[in-house]
NULOVO-663268 format. One record per residue: x, y, z of N, C-alpha, C, O, CB in turn; residue in one letter. Coordinates in steps of 0.05 Angstrom, whole numbers, padded with zeros to 5 digits, always signed. Glycine has a CB too. Example, Ala and Ser with C-alpha at 12.3 -4.5 7.8 and 13.67 -1.06 7.14 Angstrom:
<sedos>
+00264-00114+00156+00246-00090+00156+00264-00066+00156+00285-00066+00169+00226-00089+00181a/+00257-00045+00142+00273-00021+00143+00258+00001+00157+00268+00023+00161+00282-00012+00114s/
</sedos>
This chain:
<sedos>
-00157-00547-02644-00169-00521-02651-00187-00525-02674-00179-00536-02695-00147-00500-02657x/-00212-00516-02672-00231-00518-02694-00227-00495-02714-00212-00476-02708-00260-00518-02684x/-00240-00497-02737-00237-00476-02757-00248-00450-02748-00239-00429-02757-00250-00485-02783x/-00268-00451-02729-00280-00427-02720-00264-00412-02699-00267-00388-02695-00307-00432-02708x/-00245-00426-02684-00230-00414-02663-00204-00401-02674-00191-00412-02691-00222-00435-02642x/-00199-00378-02663-00174-00364-02669-00153-00373-02650-00159-00384-02629-00178-00333-02668x/-00127-00370-02657-00106-00377-02638-00109-00363-02611-00103-00376-02590-00079-00369-02650x/-00118-00339-02610-00122-00325-02584-00143-00338-02567-00140-00340-02543-00129-00295-02589x/-00165-00346-02581-00186-00359-02566-00177-00386-02555-00184-00394-02533-00211-00363-02584x/-00161-00400-02571-00151-00426-02562-00133-00423-02538-00135-00439-02519-00136-00440-02585x/-00115-00403-02538-00098-00398-02515-00114-00391-02490-00107-00400-02468-00078-00375-02522x/-00135-00375-02493-00152-00368-02471-00166-00392-02459-00168-00395-02435-00173-00347-02479x/-00175-00410-02477-00189-00434-02468-00170-00452-02452-00177-00462-02431-00200-00449-02492x/-00145-00455-02462-00125-00471-02448-00118-00459-02421-00113-00473-02401-00100-00475-02466x/-00116-00432-02420-00110-00419-02395-00131-00423-02375-00126-00426-02351-00105-00389-02400x/-00157-00422-02384-00180-00427-02366-00179-00455-02355-00184-00459-02331-00206-00422-02380x/-00172-00475-02372-00170-00502-02363-00148-00505-02342-00151-00518-02321-00165-00521-02386x/-00125-00492-02348-00102-00493-02329-00110-00480-02302-00102-00490-02281-00078-00479-02341x/-00124-00458-02303-00133-00445-02279-00151-00462-02262-00148-00464-02238-00146-00418-02285x/-00170-00476-02275-00188-00493-02261-00173-00517-02249-00178-00526-02227-00210-00504-02280x/-00153-00527-02264-00137-00550-02254-00121-00541-02230-00118-00556-02211-00119-00561-02276x/-00109-00517-02231-00093-00507-02208-00111-00503-02184-00103-00510-02162-00080-00480-02216x/-00135-00493-02188-00154-00489-02166-00162-00516-02153-00164-00518-02129-00179-00474-02175x/-00166-00535-02171-00173-00562-02161-00150-00574-02145-00153-00587-02124-00180-00581-02184x/-00125-00570-02155-00102-00580-02140-00098-00566-02114-00091-00578-02094-00076-00576-02157x/-00104-00540-02113-00102-00525-02088-00122-00536-02067-00115-00540-02044-00107-00495-02092x/-00146-00542-02076-00166-00553-02058-00158-00581-02048-00162-00588-02025-00194-00555-02073x/-00146-00596-02066-00137-00623-02059-00114-00621-02038-00114-00636-02019-00128-00639-02084x/-00096-00603-02043-00074-00599-02024-00084-00590-01997-00075-00600-01976-00054-00578-02035x/-00104-00572-01997-00115-00562-01971-00128-00585-01956-00126-00588-01932-00135-00540-01976x/-00143-00602-01972-00157-00625-01959-00136-00645-01948-00140-00656-01926-00175-00639-01980x/-00115-00650-01963-00094-00668-01954-00080-00657-01929-00073-00672-01911-00074-00674-01976x/-00075-00631-01929-00062-00618-01906-00079-00621-01881-00070-00627-01860-00056-00589-01912x/-00106-00616-01885-00124-00618-01862-00125-00647-01852-00125-00652-01828-00152-00609-01870x/-00125-00666-01871-00125-00694-01863-00099-00702-01848-00100-00716-01828-00128-00712-01888x/-00077-00691-01858-00051-00697-01845-00051-00686-01817-00041-00699-01798-00028-00686-01861x/-00061-00661-01813-00062-00649-01787-00080-00665-01768-00074-00669-01745-00072-00620-01789x/-00102-00675-01779-00121-00691-01763-00108-00717-01754-00110-00725-01731-00146-00696-01778x/-00094-00730-01773-00080-00755-01766-00058-00750-01745-00054-00766-01727-00067-00767-01791x/-00044-00727-01748-00023-00720-01729-00034-00716-01701-00023-00725-01681-00007-00695-01738x/-00058-00702-01700-00070-00697-01674-00080-00723-01662-00077-00727-01638-00094-00677-01678x/-00091-00741-01678-00100-00767-01668-00077-00783-01658-00079-00797-01638-00116-00782-01690x/-00055-00782-01672-00031-00797-01664-00020-00786-01637-00012-00802-01620-00009-00795-01685x/-00021-00760-01634-00011-00747-01609-00030-00755-01586-00021-00761-01564-00010-00717-01612x/-00056-00755-01591-00075-00762-01570-00072-00791-01563-00074-00798-01539-00104-00757-01580x/-00067-00809-01583-00063-00837-01577-00037-00841-01560-00037-00857-01542-00061-00853-01603x/-00017-00826-01567+00008-00827-01552+00004-00819-01523+00014-00832-01504+00030-00810-01565x/-00010-00796-01519-00015-00787-01492-00032-00806-01476-00027-00811-01452-00028-00759-01493x/-00052-00817-01489-00069-00836-01475-00054-00861-01467-00057-00871-01445-00093-00844-01493x/-00036-00871-01485-00020-00894-01479-00001-00888-01455+00003-00905-01438-00004-00903-01503x/+00011-00864-01455+00029-00856-01433+00013-00855-01407+00023-00863-01386+00042-00830-01439x/-00011-00843-01408-00027-00841-01384-00035-00868-01373-00033-00873-01349-00052-00824-01390x/-00043-00886-01391-00050-00913-01383-00026-00928-01371-00029-00943-01352-00062-00929-01406x/-00003-00924-01384+00021-00937-01374+00029-00926-01346+00036-00942-01329+00045-00932-01394x/+00026-00900-01342+00032-00888-01316+00012-00898-01295+00020-00903-01272+00031-00857-01317x/-00013-00900-01303-00033-00910-01284-00028-00939-01277-00030-00946-01253-00062-00908-01296x/-00020-00955-01297-00013-00983-01291+00011-00985-01273+00011-01002-01254-00008-00998-01317x/+00031-00967-01277+00055-00968-01260+00047-00959-01232+00057-00971-01212+00076-00949-01272x/+00031-00939-01229+00022-00929-01203+00006-00950-01188+00009-00954-01164+00006-00903-01206x/-00011-00965-01203-00027-00986-01190-00009-01008-01180-00013-01019-01158-00047-00997-01210x/+00012-01015-01196+00030-01036-01187+00045-01027-01161+00048-01043-01143+00050-01043-01209x/+00054-01002-01161+00067-00992-01137+00048-00991-01113+00055-00997-01091+00079-00964-01142x/+00022-00984-01119+00003-00982-01098-00002-01010-01085-00003-01012-01060-00024-00972-01109x/-00004-01030-01101-00008-01057-01090+00016-01066-01074+00013-01077-01052-00013-01077-01113x/+00040-01061-01084+00064-01068-01070+00066-01052-01044+00073-01063-01023+00089-01063-01087x/+00060-01026-01045+00061-01009-01021+00041-01019-01000+00047-01019-00977+00056-00980-01028x/+00017-01026-01009-00004-01035-00991+00005-01060-00976+00000-01064-00953-00031-01040-01005x/+00019-01078-00991+00029-01102-00979+00049-01097-00957+00053-01113-00939+00041-01120-01000x/+00063-01073-00959+00084-01067-00939+00073-01050-00916+00088-01045-00897+00106-01052-00953x/+00048-01041-00917+00038-01024-00896+00037-01039-00869+00041-01027-00848+00010-01014-00904x/+00031-01065-00870+00031-01080-00846+00058-01081-00833+00061-01079-00808+00022-01109-00851x/+00079-01082-00849+00107-01081-00839+00112-01054-00826+00124-01053-00804+00127-01087-00861x/+00103-01033-00839+00107-01006-00828+00092-01003-00802+00103-00991-00783+00098-00985-00848x/+00068-01013-00800+00052-01012-00775+00066-01026-00753+00068-01016-00730+00024-01023-00780x/+00076-01050-00758+00090-01066-00737+00115-01052-00728+00121-01052-00704+00097-01094-00748x/+00130-01040-00746+00154-01026-00738+00147-01001-00722+00161-00995-00702+00171-01017-00763x/+00126-00987-00729+00117-00964-00714+00109-00972-00686+00116-00958-00666+00094-00950-00728x/+00094-00993-00683+00086-01002-00657+00110-01011-00640+00111-01006-00616+00065-01026-00659x/+00129-01024-00654+00153-01033-00639+00169-01010-00628+00178-01011-00605+00170-01051-00658x/+00172-00989-00644+00188-00966-00635+00172-00950-00614+00184-00939-00595+00195-00947-00658x/+00145-00949-00616+00129-00934-00597+00129-00947-00569+00128-00933-00549+00100-00932-00607x/+00131-00973-00569+00130-00988-00543+00156-00999-00534+00158-01016-00516+00109-01010-00545x/+00178-00991-00548+00204-01002-00540+00214-00990-00514+00208-00966-00508+00225-00996-00562x/+00228-01005-00498+00238-00995-00472+00262-00977-00476+00285-00986-00472+00245-01019-00454x/+00257-00952-00482+00279-00934-00489+00296-00927-00464+00318-00917-00467+00268-00908-00501x/+00285-00931-00441+00300-00925-00416+00317-00948-00406+00328-00947-00385+00281-00915-00394x/+00318-00969-00423+00334-00993-00415+00363-00986-00414+00373-00971-00430+00328-01016-00434x/+00377-00997-00395+00406-00993-00392+00422-01016-00405+00447-01015-00407+00414-00991-00363x/+00408-01036-00415+00421-01058-00428+00431-01050-00456+00415-01041-00472+00402-01083-00430x/+00457-01052-00461+00468-01044-00486+00456-01059-00510+00452-01047-00531+00499-01047-00486x/+00452-01085-00506+00441-01101-00528+00413-01092-00535+00406-01090-00559+00441-01131-00520x/+00397-01086-00515+00370-01076-00519+00370-01049-00533+00355-01045-00552+00354-01074-00492x/+00388-01031-00524+00390-01005-00537+00397-01007-00566+00386-00994-00583+00411-00988-00522x/+00417-01025-00572+00425-01028-00600+00403-01040-00617+00399-01033-00640+00450-01046-00601x/+00387-01058-00605+00365-01070-00619+00344-01048-00626+00333-01048-00648+00352-01093-00602x/+00338-01031-00606+00319-01010-00610+00328-00991-00632+00312-00983-00649+00314-00994-00584x/+00354-00984-00631+00365-00966-00652+00362-00979-00680+00356-00966-00699+00395-00960-00646x/+00367-01005-00681+00365-01019-00707+00336-01019-00717+00331-01015-00741+00374-01048-00703x/+00316-01023-00699+00288-01023-00708+00280-00995-00717+00267-00992-00737+00270-01032-00684x/+00290-00974-00702+00283-00947-00710+00295-00940-00737+00283-00926-00753+00293-00927-00688x/+00320-00949-00742+00333-00943-00768+00318-00958-00790+00316-00947-00812+00362-00952-00767x/+00309-00982-00785+00294-00997-00805+00268-00983-00812+00261-00981-00835+00288-01026-00795x/+00254-00973-00791+00229-00959-00796+00235-00933-00812+00220-00927-00831+00216-00952-00769x/+00256-00919-00805+00262-00894-00819+00269-00900-00848+00261-00885-00866+00286-00880-00806x/+00284-00921-00853+00292-00928-00881+00267-00937-00897+00265-00930-00921+00312-00951-00881x/+00249-00951-00884+00224-00959-00898+00207-00935-00906+00197-00933-00928+00208-00979-00881x/+00204-00916-00887+00189-00892-00893+00203-00875-00915+00190-00863-00932+00186-00875-00868x/+00230-00875-00915+00244-00862-00936+00239-00874-00963+00236-00860-00983+00274-00862-00930x/+00238-00901-00964+00233-00915-00989+00204-00909-00999+00200-00905-01023+00236-00945-00986x/+00186-00907-00980+00158-00900-00987+00157-00873-01000+00146-00869-01021+00140-00901-00962x/+00170-00853-00987+00170-00826-00997+00183-00823-01024+00174-00808-01041+00183-00807-00977x/+00205-00838-01028+00219-00836-01054+00201-00847-01077+00206-00840-01100+00245-00852-01052x/+00183-00864-01070+00165-00876-01090+00137-00864-01090+00118-00875-01101+00163-00906-01086x/+00134-00841-01077+00109-00826-01078+00088-00835-01058+00065-00826-01059+00097-00829-01105x/+00095-00853-01039+00076-00863-01019+00079-00845-00994+00099-00847-00980+00081-00893-01012x/+00060-00828-00990+00061-00808-00968+00045-00817-00944+00022-00826-00946+00051-00781-00979x/+00057-00813-00921+00044-00821-00896+00024-00799-00888+00029-00775-00889+00064-00825-00873x/+00000-00808-00879-00021-00789-00869-00021-00793-00839-00032-00813-00828-00049-00795-00882x/-00011-00773-00824-00009-00775-00795-00016-00748-00783+00001-00732-00776+00020-00783-00786x/-00042-00742-00782-00051-00715-00773-00043-00709-00744-00042-00726-00727-00081-00713-00775x/-00036-00684-00740-00027-00675-00713-00052-00672-00695-00074-00669-00705-00012-00649-00715x/-00047-00672-00670-00069-00669-00651-00082-00641-00655-00068-00621-00656-00059-00672-00621x/-00108-00641-00657-00122-00616-00661-00128-00609-00690-00144-00591-00696-00107-00593-00649x/-00115-00624-00708-00120-00620-00736-00149-00627-00743-00160-00646-00732-00101-00636-00754x/-00161-00611-00761-00189-00616-00768-00193-00643-00782-00177-00650-00799-00199-00593-00787x/-00214-00657-00775-00220-00682-00787-00226-00678-00817-00242-00661-00825-00245-00695-00773x/-00213-00694-00834-00216-00692-00863-00228-00719-00873-00214-00739-00873-00189-00686-00878x/-00253-00719-00881-00266-00745-00889-00253-00758-00913-00258-00781-00918-00295-00740-00894x/-00237-00743-00928-00224-00754-00952-00198-00768-00945-00187-00783-00961-00219-00732-00972x/-00187-00762-00921-00162-00774-00913-00163-00789-00887-00146-00806-00882-00141-00752-00911x/-00183-00784-00871-00185-00796-00845-00210-00813-00842-00230-00809-00856-00185-00775-00823x/-00208-00833-00825-00231-00849-00817-00234-00848-00787-00217-00857-00772-00228-00879-00827x/-00257-00836-00778-00262-00833-00750-00273-00859-00739-00294-00868-00746-00281-00810-00744x/-00258-00872-00720-00267-00897-00708-00275-00893-00679-00284-00912-00666-00245-00918-00711x/-00272-00869-00669-00279-00864-00642-00285-00834-00639-00272-00817-00650-00256-00872-00623x/-00306-00828-00623-00313-00800-00617-00315-00797-00587-00328-00813-00574-00340-00792-00632x/-00302-00777-00577-00303-00773-00548-00299-00744-00541-00286-00729-00556-00282-00790-00534x/-00311-00735-00519-00308-00706-00511-00279-00700-00504-00264-00718-00494-00326-00699-00487x/-00271-00676-00508-00243-00668-00502-00243-00639-00492-00259-00623-00500-00225-00671-00527x/-00224-00634-00475-00221-00607-00464-00197-00592-00477-00194-00568-00473-00217-00608-00434x/-00181-00606-00492-00158-00594-00505-00159-00594-00535-00141-00584-00548-00133-00607-00496x/-00181-00604-00546-00185-00605-00575-00214-00596-00581-00232-00605-00568-00179-00633-00587x/-00217-00579-00601-00243-00569-00609-00259-00592-00622-00248-00611-00633-00241-00545-00627x/-00286-00589-00623-00303-00608-00636-00295-00611-00665-00290-00591-00679-00333-00600-00634x/-00293-00636-00674-00285-00641-00701-00255-00643-00705-00246-00648-00728-00295-00620-00719x/-00239-00640-00684-00210-00642-00686-00200-00670-00679-00214-00685-00665-00197-00621-00668x/-00177-00677-00690-00165-00703-00685-00153-00703-00657-00137-00686-00650-00144-00710-00706x/-00161-00723-00641-00149-00726-00614-00124-00742-00615-00103-00735-00604-00170-00739-00594x/-00126-00765-00629-00102-00782-00631-00105-00799-00656-00127-00804-00666-00099-00800-00606x/-00082-00808-00667-00082-00825-00690-00078-00854-00681-00058-00861-00667-00059-00817-00710x/-00097-00871-00687-00096-00899-00679-00080-00916-00700-00067-00935-00693-00124-00911-00676x/-00081-00907-00725-00066-00920-00746-00061-00901-00768-00080-00889-00779-00080-00946-00756x/-00036-00897-00776-00030-00877-00797-00041-00887-00824-00044-00911-00829+00001-00874-00800x/-00048-00867-00840-00058-00873-00867-00036-00868-00887-00015-00858-00881-00083-00857-00873x/-00042-00874-00912-00023-00869-00934-00037-00862-00960-00060-00871-00965-00005-00894-00938x/-00024-00845-00976-00035-00838-01002-00012-00840-01022+00011-00835-01016-00047-00810-01002x/-00018-00848-01046+00002-00852-01067-00005-00833-01090-00025-00836-01104+00002-00881-01078x/+00012-00812-01094+00009-00793-01115-00019-00781-01115-00031-00778-01136+00015-00806-01142x/-00029-00774-01092-00055-00762-01089-00078-00782-01088-00101-00774-01084-00059-00744-01112x/-00072-00807-01091-00093-00828-01090-00092-00842-01063-00071-00852-01055-00090-00849-01113x/-00115-00842-01049-00115-00853-01022-00111-00883-01023-00126-00898-01038-00142-00847-01008x/-00092-00893-01008-00087-00922-01006-00101-00932-00981-00113-00954-00982-00057-00927-01005x/-00098-00917-00959-00111-00925-00934-00115-00900-00917-00097-00885-00913-00094-00946-00919x/-00140-00895-00908-00145-00872-00891-00132-00875-00864-00128-00897-00854-00175-00866-00888x/-00125-00852-00851-00115-00853-00824-00138-00858-00805-00159-00844-00807-00100-00826-00817x/-00135-00877-00787-00156-00883-00768-00151-00866-00743-00130-00867-00731-00156-00914-00760x/-00171-00849-00737-00167-00829-00716-00190-00829-00695-00213-00838-00701-00164-00802-00728x/-00184-00818-00672-00204-00812-00652-00210-00782-00655-00191-00766-00657-00195-00819-00622x/-00235-00774-00654-00243-00747-00659-00258-00735-00636-00273-00749-00622-00261-00745-00685x/-00254-00709-00631-00267-00695-00609-00297-00692-00616-00304-00684-00637-00254-00667-00604x/-00314-00700-00597-00343-00699-00601-00354-00671-00601-00340-00652-00591-00357-00716-00579x/-00377-00667-00611-00391-00642-00610-00394-00633-00581-00402-00648-00564-00419-00643-00624x/-00388-00608-00576-00389-00597-00549-00362-00597-00535-00360-00587-00512-00409-00613-00533x/-00342-00608-00548-00315-00608-00535-00306-00579-00532-00313-00561-00548-00295-00624-00553x/-00291-00573-00511-00285-00546-00503-00256-00537-00510-00246-00518-00498-00290-00542-00474x/-00243-00552-00527-00216-00544-00534-00215-00519-00552-00236-00509-00559-00202-00568-00549x/-00191-00510-00558-00187-00486-00575-00201-00490-00602-00201-00512-00613-00158-00480-00579x/-00213-00468-00612-00227-00470-00638-00207-00474-00660-00185-00464-00660-00243-00444-00642x/-00216-00489-00681-00200-00494-00704-00202-00472-00725-00188-00471-00745-00207-00521-00717x/-00221-00453-00719-00225-00431-00738-00245-00438-00760-00250-00422-00778-00199-00423-00750x/-00256-00462-00759-00276-00470-00778-00300-00482-00763-00305-00506-00764-00264-00491-00799x/-00314-00464-00749-00335-00473-00731-00357-00488-00744-00368-00507-00733-00346-00449-00717x/-00364-00480-00769-00387-00493-00782-00380-00522-00788-00396-00540-00784-00394-00479-00808x/-00356-00527-00798-00348-00554-00805-00343-00570-00779-00349-00594-00778-00322-00554-00822x/-00332-00557-00759-00326-00570-00734-00351-00579-00719-00352-00599-00706-00309-00553-00716x/-00372-00563-00722-00397-00569-00708-00409-00595-00719-00422-00609-00704-00417-00546-00711x/-00404-00601-00744-00414-00626-00756-00392-00637-00774-00395-00637-00798-00440-00621-00772x/-00371-00648-00762-00347-00656-00778-00352-00679-00797-00335-00683-00814-00326-00663-00759x/-00373-00694-00794-00377-00717-00811-00398-00713-00833-00405-00731-00847-00386-00740-00794x/-00407-00688-00835-00429-00682-00854-00421-00688-00882-00437-00698-00898-00436-00652-00852x/-00395-00684-00889-00386-00688-00917-00375-00716-00921-00365-00722-00943-00366-00668-00925x/-00376-00733-00901-00363-00759-00903-00376-00776-00925-00364-00794-00936-00364-00773-00877x/-00402-00771-00930-00416-00787-00950-00420-00772-00976-00433-00782-00994-00443-00795-00939x/-00409-00747-00978-00412-00731-01002-00389-00737-01021-00366-00739-01012-00414-00702-00995x/-00396-00738-01046-00374-00740-01067-00357-00765-01064-00368-00787-01065-00356-00716-01064x/-00332-00761-01060-00313-00783-01060-00315-00799-01033-00310-00788-01012-00284-00773-01063x/-00323-00824-01035-00325-00841-01011-00298-00855-01008-00297-00879-01011-00348-00861-01013x/-00278-00839-01002-00250-00850-01002-00241-00861-00976-00217-00867-00973-00232-00829-01011x/-00258-00863-00956-00250-00875-00931-00256-00857-00908-00250-00865-00885-00221-00880-00932x/-00268-00834-00912-00274-00816-00889-00300-00823-00876-00316-00806-00871-00275-00788-00899x/-00304-00848-00869-00329-00857-00856-00326-00853-00826-00304-00849-00816-00335-00886-00862x/-00349-00855-00812-00348-00852-00783-00361-00876-00771-00384-00884-00777-00363-00826-00775x/-00346-00888-00753-00355-00912-00739-00354-00906-00709-00333-00909-00697-00338-00937-00746x/-00376-00897-00697-00376-00888-00670-00374-00912-00651-00390-00931-00652-00400-00871-00663x/-00354-00911-00633-00350-00932-00614-00352-00922-00585-00354-00938-00567-00324-00946-00618x/-00350-00896-00581-00350-00885-00554-00376-00870-00549-00380-00859-00528-00325-00867-00550x/
</sedos>
């Protein structure tokens, strides 16, 4: 305190310094709080990104393993489709039952791990994102753009296409029942090259 300052002036000066110091500390606390929140948000984003990448890696591993087993599933399906079910031989019947049970168990394992079979019903509209048309032919029982038959089932894993279903499709001018989507049915392959080229190509053989 100088000789010119009174005790009251000195107290006021110290109070002003304390007020400025408190204000500075408040600003510092606010800045640190904002920084802490930003770091927490970045940590959460990093955690989510790591989890997403880990899930993608796990899904890719399952996809590769599942794709390796699709040939087995195809062979079992062909075996059950062409098995002599009318055979009277007990050994043959038991063998057919065993093959059918093996196929059913394999499909069950696929489903439990998110691998879904794509097997469109007759007359179902051709979907370029899930189906691959390998044959086009006129039909009297399926409308234009509808699936006539499935030549090879497709599969998808958690919404990601692993293999498109190979199908025969009713040609333009087919006289079967309408699918209710005449515009798409009239040109069922128009969107096959749009957007996602996930396997919905058309390879005309007929």
